C-alpha positions as CSV (number, residue, x, y, z in Angstrom):
1,M,-7.6,-55.4,-11.8
2,F,-7.1,-59.2,-11.1
3,A,-3.7,-59.1,-12.7
4,S,-2.7,-56.1,-10.6
5,T,-3.8,-58.0,-7.4
6,L,-1.7,-61.0,-8.5
7,N,1.3,-58.8,-9.2
8,L,0.9,-57.2,-5.7
9,T,0.7,-60.7,-4.1
10,L,3.8,-61.8,-6.0
11,R,5.8,-58.7,-5.0
12,R,4.8,-59.2,-1.4
13,A,5.9,-62.9,-1.6
14,V,9.3,-61.9,-3.0
15,L,9.7,-59.3,-0.3
16,A,8.9,-61.8,2.4
17,A,11.5,-64.2,1.0
18,L,14.1,-61.5,0.8
19,L,13.4,-60.4,4.4
20,A,13.7,-64.0,5.6
21,G,17.0,-64.5,3.7
22,S,18.5,-61.3,5.2
23,S,17.1,-61.8,8.7
24,S,20.5,-62.8,10.0
25,V,21.9,-59.5,8.9
26,A,19.5,-57.7,11.2
27,L,20.9,-59.6,14.2
28,A,24.2,-58.6,15.7
29,D,25.6,-62.0,14.5
30,P,24.5,-65.5,14.0
31,L,24.8,-67.8,17.0
32,G,25.5,-71.0,15.0
33,Y,28.4,-71.8,12.7
34,H,29.8,-74.7,10.7
35,V,33.6,-75.3,10.8
36,E,35.6,-77.4,8.4
37,I,39.3,-78.3,8.7
38,D,41.1,-80.1,5.8
39,T,44.1,-82.1,6.9
40,S,44.7,-83.8,3.5
41,Q,48.2,-82.4,3.2
42,F,49.2,-84.1,6.5
43,S,49.3,-87.8,7.5
44,G,49.7,-89.9,10.6
45,A,48.7,-89.0,14.2
46,G,47.9,-85.6,15.5
47,F,45.8,-83.6,17.9
48,L,42.9,-81.1,17.7
49,D,43.0,-78.6,20.5
50,F,39.7,-76.9,21.4
51,A,40.0,-74.0,24.0
52,F,37.5,-71.6,25.4
53,I,39.1,-68.8,27.4
54,A,37.7,-65.7,29.1
55,G,39.5,-62.4,29.2
56,N,41.7,-61.2,32.0
57,S,38.9,-59.3,33.9
58,P,35.7,-61.0,34.9
59,A,33.8,-61.8,31.7
60,P,30.0,-62.4,31.4
61,G,29.1,-66.1,31.2
62,A,29.3,-67.7,27.8
63,T,28.9,-71.2,26.4
64,A,30.0,-73.1,23.3
65,T,28.3,-76.3,22.2
66,L,30.0,-78.4,19.6
67,S,28.1,-81.2,17.8
68,Q,27.8,-83.2,14.5
69,F,31.5,-84.0,14.4
70,T,32.9,-85.8,11.3
71,G,36.4,-87.0,10.8
72,A,38.8,-89.6,12.2
73,F,38.7,-88.9,15.9
74,G,40.6,-91.0,18.4
75,A,40.6,-91.0,22.2
76,L,40.6,-88.0,24.4
77,E,44.1,-87.0,25.5
78,T,43.5,-84.4,28.1
79,Q,40.5,-82.4,29.5
80,E,40.7,-79.3,31.7
81,G,38.3,-76.8,33.1
82,S,34.6,-76.3,32.3
83,V,34.1,-78.7,29.4
84,S,32.2,-82.0,29.2
85,G,30.9,-84.5,26.7
86,S,32.7,-86.4,24.0
87,A,34.1,-86.1,20.5
88,P,32.6,-87.3,18.3
89,G,29.4,-86.6,20.1
90,T,28.7,-83.3,21.8
91,L,31.1,-81.1,23.7
92,T,29.8,-78.3,26.0
93,F,32.2,-75.5,27.0
94,G,31.8,-72.9,29.7
95,N,34.1,-70.0,30.4
96,S,34.0,-70.2,34.2
97,G,37.5,-71.8,34.5
98,A,40.8,-70.1,33.9
99,Y,41.5,-72.5,31.1
100,N,38.8,-74.6,29.5
101,D,40.4,-77.1,27.1
102,W,39.7,-80.3,25.2
103,F,42.8,-82.0,23.6
104,Q,41.8,-84.8,21.2
105,N,43.7,-87.5,19.4
106,V,43.0,-87.6,15.6
107,T,44.3,-89.3,12.5
108,L,45.4,-86.8,9.9
109,G,44.8,-87.0,6.2
110,G,41.1,-86.2,5.9
111,K,38.5,-83.6,6.7
112,F,37.2,-82.7,10.1
113,A,34.0,-80.8,10.7
114,F,31.6,-79.8,13.4
115,N,28.8,-77.3,14.2
116,I,29.2,-74.8,17.0
117,V,26.5,-72.8,18.8
118,F,27.3,-69.9,21.2
119,G,25.1,-68.7,24.0
120,G,25.1,-67.4,27.6
121,D,24.9,-64.2,29.6
122,F,27.3,-62.3,27.3
123,L,24.5,-61.8,24.9
124,N,22.5,-59.5,27.2
125,T,24.8,-58.7,30.2
126,A,27.2,-55.8,29.9
127,G,30.9,-56.4,30.4
128,N,34.4,-55.2,29.4
129,A,35.9,-58.6,28.8
130,G,35.0,-61.2,26.2
131,T,35.7,-64.9,25.6
132,T,37.8,-66.5,22.9
133,F,37.1,-69.9,21.3
134,G,40.0,-71.3,19.3
135,V,40.9,-74.5,17.5
136,G,44.5,-75.6,16.9
137,L,46.0,-78.5,15.0
138,L,49.2,-80.1,16.3
139,D,51.5,-82.9,15.2
140,A,52.1,-86.3,16.9
141,T,54.5,-84.8,19.4
142,A,52.0,-82.2,20.4
143,T,54.7,-79.5,20.2
144,S,54.4,-78.1,16.7
145,Y,51.3,-76.5,15.2
146,L,50.2,-77.5,11.7
147,G,48.5,-75.3,9.2
148,N,49.4,-72.2,11.1
149,V,52.8,-72.4,12.8
150,N,51.9,-69.5,15.1
151,G,48.9,-71.2,16.7
152,N,45.2,-71.6,16.1
153,L,43.7,-72.4,12.7
154,L,40.6,-70.4,13.6
155,Q,39.1,-68.3,16.4
156,F,35.8,-66.8,17.5
157,E,35.8,-63.6,19.6
158,L,32.7,-63.3,21.8
159,T,32.2,-59.6,22.9
160,P,29.6,-58.9,25.5
161,L,27.0,-56.1,25.5
162,N,28.8,-52.9,26.1
163,G,26.9,-49.6,26.5
164,G,25.0,-49.0,23.3
165,L,26.8,-51.7,21.4
166,P,25.2,-55.1,21.1
167,A,27.0,-58.3,21.8
168,S,28.9,-59.7,18.9
169,I,30.6,-62.9,17.6
170,A,33.4,-62.5,15.2
171,G,34.9,-65.6,13.5
172,S,38.4,-65.6,11.9
173,T,40.5,-68.2,10.1
174,Y,44.3,-68.1,10.1
175,A,45.0,-70.9,7.7
176,S,43.7,-71.9,4.2
177,I,42.8,-75.4,5.5
178,A,40.1,-74.0,7.8
179,S,36.8,-72.5,6.9
180,I,33.8,-71.0,8.9
181,S,30.2,-70.6,7.6
182,A,27.1,-69.3,9.4
183,V,24.3,-71.8,10.1
184,P,20.9,-70.2,10.1
185,E,18.7,-70.8,13.1
186,A,15.5,-72.9,12.7
187,S,13.3,-69.8,12.8
188,E,15.2,-68.3,9.9
189,W,14.8,-71.5,7.9
190,M,11.1,-71.4,8.6
191,M,10.8,-67.8,7.5
192,L,12.7,-68.5,4.3
193,T,10.7,-71.6,3.5
194,G,7.4,-69.8,4.1
195,G,8.4,-66.9,1.8
196,L,9.4,-69.3,-1.0
197,A,6.2,-71.3,-0.6
198,L,4.2,-68.1,-1.0
199,I,6.1,-67.2,-4.2
200,G,5.4,-70.7,-5.6
201,F,1.7,-70.4,-4.7
202,A,1.4,-67.0,-6.4
203,L,3.1,-68.2,-9.5
204,R,0.9,-71.3,-9.8
205,R,-2.3,-69.1,-9.4
206,R,-0.9,-66.7,-12.1
207,R,-0.3,-69.6,-14.5
208,A,-3.8,-71.0,-13.8
209,V,-5.6,-67.8,-14.8
210,T,-3.4,-67.1,-17.9
211,P,-5.5,-67.3,-21.1
212,A,-4.6,-70.1,-23.5
């Protein structure tokens, strides 16, 4: 009877951990992502171009907050529209301007990375137009794209709530030098940690009552 109770506790703990680990799947999409760009095949000066642009028709409000930058960043070259902050540091984009852009000097040859978190009205306000966040890498002349000659290395498409369809965030890469990975929210980490702790507790109790 006691063994059955322990087994039931263990099964519940495993289930709790599995549910915590898959919690992001139940959401439309994660809100936070980690981006990496490897420029080791290039050298010299260059530019990273961050742009946050709404669709042609009025789009629900959206924000993109970039932080935890790593890499050889230089001085800001140009800034336009609804964007503020610094890189490295924290950049905050809005989609209220026609063109919201941050054009940054960088030194090529190493890796660049940052975290990005999306938010705003598009998550719960219906609309027909979305917003695109893109990152491009350019050479020292600022006229030729690197990694993807056709433009951005990566993009996120923010689609607002539309009828019965929830809002969504879709990330895509267009070059092998760029990667995107989801960053779990703090609440998801807490759920996962709690589930794993419960598993550990159940296993310790089981070992404690096992006959020698």
